[in-house]
C-alpha positions as CSV (number, residue, x, y, z in Angstrom):
1,M,151.3,132.3,115.7
2,R,149.8,130.7,118.8
3,L,149.8,131.4,122.5
4,K,150.7,129.0,125.2
5,P,147.8,127.0,126.7
6,G,146.2,128.7,129.6
7,N,147.1,132.2,128.4
8,P,144.2,134.5,129.3
9,M,144.6,136.4,126.0
10,G,143.7,133.3,124.1
11,R,140.2,133.5,125.6
12,A,140.1,137.2,124.6
13,M,141.0,136.3,121.0
14,M,138.3,133.7,121.0
15,I,135.7,136.1,122.4
16,T,136.7,138.6,119.7
17,L,135.9,136.0,117.0
18,F,132.4,135.5,118.5
19,L,131.8,139.2,118.7
20,Q,133.0,139.5,115.1
21,L,130.5,136.8,114.2
22,I,127.7,138.8,115.6
23,A,128.8,142.0,113.8
24,L,129.1,140.2,110.5
25,G,125.7,138.6,110.8
26,L,124.2,142.0,111.5
27,A,126.2,143.4,108.5
28,I,124.5,141.1,106.0
29,P,121.2,143.0,105.8
30,V,123.0,146.3,105.9
31,L,125.2,145.3,102.9
32,I,122.1,144.2,101.0
33,K,119.7,147.2,101.8
34,L,122.0,150.1,102.3
35,A,125.2,149.3,100.4
36,G,123.3,147.7,97.5
37,V,125.4,144.5,97.5
38,P,123.6,141.7,95.8
39,T,122.0,139.2,98.2
40,G,124.0,136.2,97.1
41,L,127.3,138.1,97.3
42,A,126.5,139.5,100.8
43,L,125.5,136.0,102.1
44,A,128.6,134.4,100.5
45,T,131.1,136.9,101.7
46,A,129.9,138.2,105.1
47,G,128.0,135.0,105.9
48,G,131.0,132.9,104.9
49,T,133.3,135.1,107.1
50,A,130.8,134.9,110.0
51,L,130.8,131.1,109.6
52,L,134.6,131.1,109.6
53,C,134.6,133.1,112.8
54,L,132.2,130.6,114.4
55,V,134.3,127.6,113.3
56,A,137.6,129.3,114.4
57,G,136.1,130.3,117.8
58,G,134.8,126.8,118.3
59,M,138.1,125.2,117.5
60,F,140.2,127.7,119.2
61,R,141.6,125.3,121.8
62,T,142.8,122.9,119.0
63,P,145.9,123.4,116.8
64,L,143.6,124.5,113.9
65,G,141.8,127.3,115.8
66,Y,144.6,129.9,115.7
67,P,145.2,129.6,111.9
68,L,141.5,129.8,111.3
69,G,141.2,132.8,113.5
70,W,143.9,134.6,111.6
71,L,142.2,133.6,108.3
72,A,139.0,135.1,109.7
73,Q,140.7,138.4,110.3
74,L,142.0,138.5,106.7
75,A,138.6,137.6,105.4
76,G,137.1,140.4,107.6
77,L,139.5,142.9,106.1
78,A,138.8,141.6,102.6
79,L,135.1,142.4,103.0
80,G,136.1,146.0,102.5
81,L,136.5,145.2,98.8
82,I,132.7,144.9,98.5
83,S,131.8,147.8,100.8
84,G,134.2,150.4,102.1
85,V,132.6,150.6,105.5
86,M,133.6,146.9,106.0
87,F,137.2,148.0,106.0
88,V,136.5,150.0,109.2
89,V,134.8,147.0,110.8
90,G,137.6,144.7,109.7
91,V,140.3,147.0,111.0
92,I,138.5,147.3,114.4
93,F,138.2,143.6,114.9
94,T,141.7,142.8,113.5
95,G,143.1,145.5,115.8
96,V,141.5,144.0,118.9
97,Y,142.6,140.5,117.8
98,V,146.2,141.5,117.2
99,F,146.3,143.6,120.4
100,A,145.2,140.5,122.4
101,F,147.8,138.4,120.6
102,V,150.6,140.8,121.3
103,L,149.6,141.1,125.0
104,G,149.4,137.3,125.1
105,K,152.9,137.0,123.7
106,K,154.2,139.4,126.3
107,I,152.6,137.3,129.0
108,D,154.1,134.1,127.5
109,N,157.6,135.7,127.4
110,S,157.5,137.4,130.8
111,T,156.2,134.5,132.9
112,G,157.3,131.4,131.0
113,S,154.1,129.8,132.1
114,V,150.6,131.0,132.8
115,V,148.6,129.8,135.8
116,D,144.9,129.2,134.9
117,N,142.8,130.9,137.6
118,R,139.5,129.1,136.9
């Protein structure tokens, strides 16, 4: 479940991970104060998922980056188990991530190779 090197949608997927990291970091105090989630649980789950997004985004150009990115999406969806609103956040980010992947696969299949326009 990888895209070819140089595919522009790979960068979009990486950016999605970093935006998800920010959203999850901001969700920690919301989970604690508004949803009543215990501090340790909020830090372990949302903080751990945010850390996973950071590691996956940082390693995205290595063979381990894509599997970690998909794992981060699953973890983001699983946060809905501690607070229902997190299902919405998880679905939004997973949807953007999957959409970028599907578009990237279409690019891979239609062109055979992607030219990097940096």
